C-alpha positions as CSV (number, residue, x, y, z in Angstrom):
1,M,-11.5,14.9,10.4
2,S,-12.6,11.4,9.4
3,K,-10.2,8.5,9.3
4,Q,-8.6,7.8,6.0
5,L,-8.8,4.3,4.6
6,I,-5.6,2.3,4.1
7,L,-5.6,-0.7,1.8
8,L,-3.0,-3.3,2.6
9,V,-2.1,-5.8,-0.1
10,E,0.2,-8.5,1.3
11,D,0.2,-12.2,0.5
12,D,2.0,-13.4,3.6
13,E,-0.7,-14.0,6.2
14,V,1.5,-13.5,9.2
15,M,2.9,-10.2,7.8
16,R,-0.5,-9.0,6.7
17,R,-2.0,-9.6,10.1
18,A,0.9,-8.0,11.9
19,I,0.8,-4.8,9.7
20,E,-3.0,-4.7,9.9
21,G,-2.9,-5.0,13.7
22,A,-0.2,-2.4,14.1
23,L,-1.9,0.1,11.9
24,S,-5.3,-0.5,13.5
25,N,-3.8,-0.1,17.0
26,N,-2.5,3.3,15.8
27,G,-6.0,4.5,14.9
28,H,-6.0,3.7,11.2
29,M,-8.9,2.2,9.3
30,I,-7.7,-0.8,7.3
31,R,-8.9,-3.1,4.5
32,A,-6.6,-6.0,3.6
33,A,-6.2,-8.2,0.6
34,S,-3.9,-11.1,-0.1
35,N,-3.5,-10.8,-3.9
36,C,-3.7,-8.4,-6.9
37,D,-7.2,-9.3,-7.9
38,E,-8.7,-8.8,-4.5
39,G,-6.7,-5.7,-3.9
40,L,-7.8,-4.1,-7.2
41,R,-11.5,-4.9,-6.5
42,I,-11.2,-3.2,-3.1
43,A,-9.2,-0.2,-4.4
44,L,-11.7,0.5,-7.2
45,C,-14.7,0.4,-4.9
46,A,-13.3,1.9,-1.7
47,R,-10.8,4.5,-3.3
48,P,-8.4,4.4,-0.3
49,A,-6.2,7.3,0.7
50,L,-3.2,5.0,1.0
51,L,-2.2,1.8,-0.5
52,V,0.5,-0.3,1.3
53,L,1.5,-2.8,-1.4
54,D,3.8,-5.8,-1.6
55,I,5.2,-6.1,-5.1
56,E,5.6,-9.9,-5.2
57,L,2.0,-11.3,-5.1
58,P,0.8,-14.8,-6.0
59,D,-1.4,-13.7,-8.9
60,G,0.9,-11.1,-10.4
61,S,3.0,-8.1,-9.7
62,G,2.0,-5.2,-7.5
63,W,3.1,-3.0,-10.4
64,S,0.3,-4.3,-12.5
65,L,-2.2,-3.5,-9.7
66,L,-0.9,0.1,-9.6
67,E,-1.2,0.4,-13.3
68,A,-4.7,-0.9,-13.3
69,M,-5.7,1.5,-10.5
70,H,-4.1,4.5,-12.4
71,S,-5.9,3.5,-15.6
72,A,-9.3,3.2,-13.9
73,H,-8.9,6.4,-11.9
74,P,-6.2,8.6,-13.4
75,D,-7.3,11.5,-11.1
76,S,-6.9,9.4,-7.9
77,A,-5.1,10.9,-5.0
78,T,-4.3,7.5,-3.5
79,R,-0.7,7.5,-2.2
80,T,1.4,4.3,-2.3
81,I,3.9,2.7,0.0
82,V,5.6,-0.3,-1.6
83,I,7.0,-2.9,0.7
84,S,9.3,-5.6,-0.8
85,S,12.2,-7.9,0.0
86,T,13.3,-7.3,-3.6
87,S,15.5,-4.3,-4.4
88,I,13.7,-1.6,-6.4
89,S,15.5,1.3,-8.1
90,R,14.5,4.8,-7.3
91,A,13.7,5.4,-11.0
92,R,11.1,2.5,-10.9
93,V,9.6,3.8,-7.7
94,R,9.2,7.3,-9.2
95,S,7.9,6.0,-12.6
96,G,5.4,3.8,-10.8
97,G,3.9,6.7,-8.9
98,V,5.0,5.4,-5.5
99,T,5.3,7.8,-2.6
100,K,7.7,5.7,-0.5
101,F,9.6,2.4,-0.7
102,V,10.1,0.4,2.5
103,P,12.4,-2.6,2.1
104,K,11.6,-5.9,4.0
105,P,12.4,-6.7,6.7
106,F,11.4,-3.5,8.4
107,D,10.8,-2.3,11.9
108,M,7.0,-2.0,12.4
109,A,7.5,1.4,14.2
110,Y,9.3,2.6,11.1
111,L,6.3,1.5,8.9
112,I,3.8,3.2,11.2
113,E,5.8,6.4,11.1
114,T,6.1,6.2,7.3
115,V,2.3,5.7,7.0
116,R,1.7,8.7,9.3
117,E,4.1,10.9,7.2
118,V,2.6,9.9,3.9
119,L,-1.0,10.5,5.0
120,A,0.1,13.9,6.2
121,L,1.4,15.0,2.8
122,P,-0.6,17.6,1.0
123,S,-2.8,16.3,-1.8
């Protein structure tokens, strides 16, 4: 089975590099972006299996990135893990098509396990 692509969209460079390194070290193929625009361009071209998405980004909301992805590819099987320091209601998570919400700060081992679980879910 080939590796599934994970797109990480996180504006904090230290956090982005830490997540990218941890996921890469656990055998995942990663593409990273620091804002909505860059993340959307990668998502539309690469069609990742998983999106790990910060909601508060410098050029807009991660929610708008998700909406644009769903509009462009309504049949997409891309799963989404939202990471945020802001509290998000379960209703918002469900209505946004998010598979899991991971509040910041988080333990990296927890995020790695969550990624593994989400990628293992049936399509």
